[in-house]
N, C-alpha and C positions, 0 to 999 in steps of 0.2 A: 650544765656545770656538773662535774663529778668530784668526788672526795679527793682523789689523787691530785687533781688540778689545784684545788684550794690548798692542800698540804704542801705542794711544791712551791706555790706562791709564797706562803708564809715562811717556808724554809729559806727562801731567797731574802727574806726580810731580816736575816740574822738570827735564825732559829728563835724568833720571837723574843730576842734579847734575854735569853736565859730561861731557866725553869722555875724560878722562885716565886712567881706571882701567884696569888690566891685565885681560886676559880671565879670569884665574883668581883675581882678588882678591889679597890679601896674606896669605901664610902657608899656601897650599893647593897641592896637586899639580895642575898645569895639566891633565895627562892625565885625572885623576879628575874634574875639573870638566867637561872636554869630554865625557866619557862621560855624565855626568849631563845635560848640555845635550842631547846626542843622544837620550837616552832620553826627555826631556821633549818634544822636537820630534816624536818618533815617536808617543808616547802621546797628546799633547794638541794637536798641530799648532800649536805655538808658533813664534814667530819666533826663530830661533837667535841672530841678531845682538843683538836686544833683550835676550834672556835672558842672553846672555854679558855684555853690558854691565852688566846689573843685578848679576850675581854678581861682576863686577869691582869693585864697591864694597864687597864684604864684607871684613871684617878678622878674621883668626883671633885669638881671645882665650884665651890659656893659662889665665887665671884661671877661665874657664868650665869647662875640663877639671878644674881643681883642685877647684872647687865640686862637680862631679858625683861626685868620688871621696871626698867627705866629707859625705854627706847628713846632715841632722838626724836622720833615722830610724835612724842608727847609734847614737844615744845610748840609754842605758837609759830605760825608761818614766818613771821618777820625775823624770828631768831633762827629758825631752821634754815631759811633761805641763806642767811649769812654764813652758814657752815660750808656752803657749796659754791655760791656765786662769788668766788674770790679771784683776784688777779692771777694767782698761781695756778688755779684749776683752769681758768680760761686760756692762759698762755700755754700751759701744759697740754691742753686739749688740741690747740692749734699745732703744737710741735708733734704730738702723737699722730695727728691727721697727716702732716707732711711726711712723716716716716712711713706711715702705713697706707698711703694713698692708693696704691694698686689693689690692696686687699679690700679697702673700703669701697672702691669702685666696683670690684667684682661682687661684693656682697649686695650692693644696691642693685646691680644688674640681675643677680640670681634671685634674691629674696624680696626686693622692692622696698627695703628699709633704708631711709636716708642716712648718709654718713654721719651727720651731726647727731642723730638720735643714738646711734651706736656709741659714738664718742661720749655723748652725754651720760649714758649708762655707766661707761667705764670710769668717767670722771667722778661721778657720785659714789660709785661702789668702792674703788680702790685708788683713786687718783692715777689712773692709767697703769695700774699694776704695782705702784710703789708701796702700797699698804695692803697686802693680801691677808693679813691676820696673823696673830701671834699665839693663838690657842691651838693645841694639838687637836685635830679633828676627832680623833678617837675619844679623847676626854670630853670634848664639847658634846658630842652626840650621845655618849653613854650618860653623862650628867643629865642631859635634858630628857633622854628616853626613860630613865629610871628614877630621877629625883625631881622632876618638874611635872607634877600631875596635871597642870592646866593644859598642857599640850603633849602629853606623853605618847598618845597614839601617833601623832604626826612625827615625832622625833624617833620613835621606834621604827617607823617606816623608813626614815632617813638613815638610821643606823643599819638597817637591813640593806638598803641600797648602797651604803658606803662599803659594807663588807663585800658585796658583789662587785662594786666598782673597782676595789683594790685588785681583785683578780683580773678583771677585764682589761684594765688600763695599766697594770703592772706598777701600781703606786705603792709607796712605802707606808703601810698603815700605822707604823709606830712613830714616824717623824713628820708626816704631812701636817702642815699648819693651815689654819683658816680662821674664820671669824668665830666669835663666841657662840654663834648659832650653828656652826659647822659648815658654813659656806666656803667654797673652794675656788682658788685661782683669781685671776684678774677680773672676771665677770661675776665672781661670788655666786656660782651655781651651787645649789644644794645637791647632794648626791643623786637624788632622783632626777633632777634636771640635767645633771651631767650625763647620766646614762641615757636619758630620753632625747636630749636636744643638742648635745655636743657633736661637732662634725670635724672631720679631718680635712680642713680647708686647704692646707698646703700639700696634701698628698704624700706625707712622709710615713704613713702607716700608723700614726698615733693621734689621739684626740687630746691634745695638750693645752689645757686651759691655764697653765701656770707659766709656761715659758714661750709659747708660740702666739704672737700677735695675730697671725693669720687665723689660727684655729679659734682664738677668742672672738675675733670679729665675725667669722662665719657662724659661730655658735650662737652669739647674741642675735644675729639676723635671723637664723633659723628658728630661734625661740619666738621671736616676734611674729614671723610668718605663721608659725604653728598656732599662735594665739589669735590669728585672723587680722593681722595688720593689713590695712587697705592702702596700697601704694598710691602715691600722688594725692591723697586726700588730706584735708585739714586735721588738726589735732585738737585745738581748743579755741574758744572765742571769748573775749571779754563780754561782760554783761552788766547792766544796771537794773535795779529793782525798785518797785513802788508798791506800797501797801504791804499786806501780810500773806497774801495767797501763795507767794513764792515758797513758803515753808513746806507746802505739800511736796514740791519738787525735791527739796533737800532730804525729805524722809525716804525718797526712792533709792538713795544710795548712788554708787558710782557707775553702775551699768546704765548706759543710755536707754531710756524707756519712753520718753515723750517726744513727739514730733516737734521740730523747731518751729513749725507753723503755729503750734499751740502755746508756745512760751508766752506770748503777749497776754493770753488769757489769765496767766498767773502773775502779771505785773512785771515780767522779765523782758527786757529789750536787749538784743544782741548788738554789740558794737560793730560786728562784721555781718552784713546782710547778704553776703554772696552765697550762703549755703542753701542747698535745696530744701524747700519747706518740709518735705517728707523725711528728711534725715532725722535721726534720733539723737537726743542729747541728754546730759545729766547736769543739773545745777550743782555747783560747788561753791562753798563759802570758805574763805581763808581769813585768818586773823592777821591782818596787816598792821603795821605800826600806827597808822592813822584811823584804824577802824576796819570793819569787815570789807573785803572785796569779793566780787562775784565773777565766776567764770562758768562757761558751759562746755563741759567735756564731751567730745565726740568719740566715735569708736576707737580711733587711734590713741586717744588719751586713756581710754579704758584698757587698751592693750598694755600700755606702759604700767598701769596699776597691777597687771598680772605678774609683773616682775617683783613688785612690792606693793601691797594692797593699800598703801597710804596715798591719799591725794597730794600730801605735802611732798612725798618722794617723787611722784610723777611730775609735779610742777617744777621741782628742782631740776629734774632731768631735762624737761622741756626748756626751761629758761637758760640753763647752762648750755644746752645744745645750740640755742639761738645766739648766745654770746660767742661761743666757739666758732660757729659758722661765720659770724661777722669778722672775728679776728683772722680766721683762715682766709676769707675773701680779701681782706685788706692786705694780708701778706702776699697773696697771689698777685694782686694788682700792682704791688710795689716791686715785684720781681720781673 
């Protein structure tokens, strides 16, 4: 990337909406912003004046910080589930599937990711593109990069990627809207994921995660394949527990580490016994309405958690996917 290219891109964005913004934007430490600009100039040979001017239009949003500190994933599973396993999302998923059938088939053929999992992701993330976010991405990322010390390093990396993404994909940095965390488009890709995993699935020369269902579908499938999705393999299995030894497995986290053949040693019995004994699994406890329920997540469940590291999120995607698949199959059978 060269300085002239970035300058031309920003010029196309309306001369950065005027010249009156301060160098550090509103609500940010100017010295911190200057250090970020200096780092970007050193790493990417950007024009310091243009970048400073762009960041000068950012506005700190305290409500973004508040939202980060009360994520939906903090809810118990039985409440979280009810947010996503709704008739509207299930029927909307079946309708989306019917409209995008050729692209879903192509994605499964190329990447090995089932249609229902792709649809499940899009249903949980944005209800199939209906709710892509109302926060300006520039504001969200600068707020979190400079005013959210808990994860400042991560969000400065995302702000860096956003600035590069704007030039690469000819996006409007001043108007592009997304989530309060700065996620973009129907699949809610963070800027680094957009740059690394988005694909031009419809071949029109653009990687459009906002308006192209084809690119959205291909990009989600590419993301999963890149994170080692295993085509044709199971995702999760129900489980029952006895005694207290199972707690050792809970402490191991979401990444499968224990052979399924050894789960009985910890008082864990799988409801589905068709899995190879040497396959690895991870025990998951969810807070259901009638008490805890237990599942064993396999490699593909772990891959879903790479999209969002919460087991609640991954389970919502999985269960929504199954409901949408059933609705889709019923519609096909009746036609």
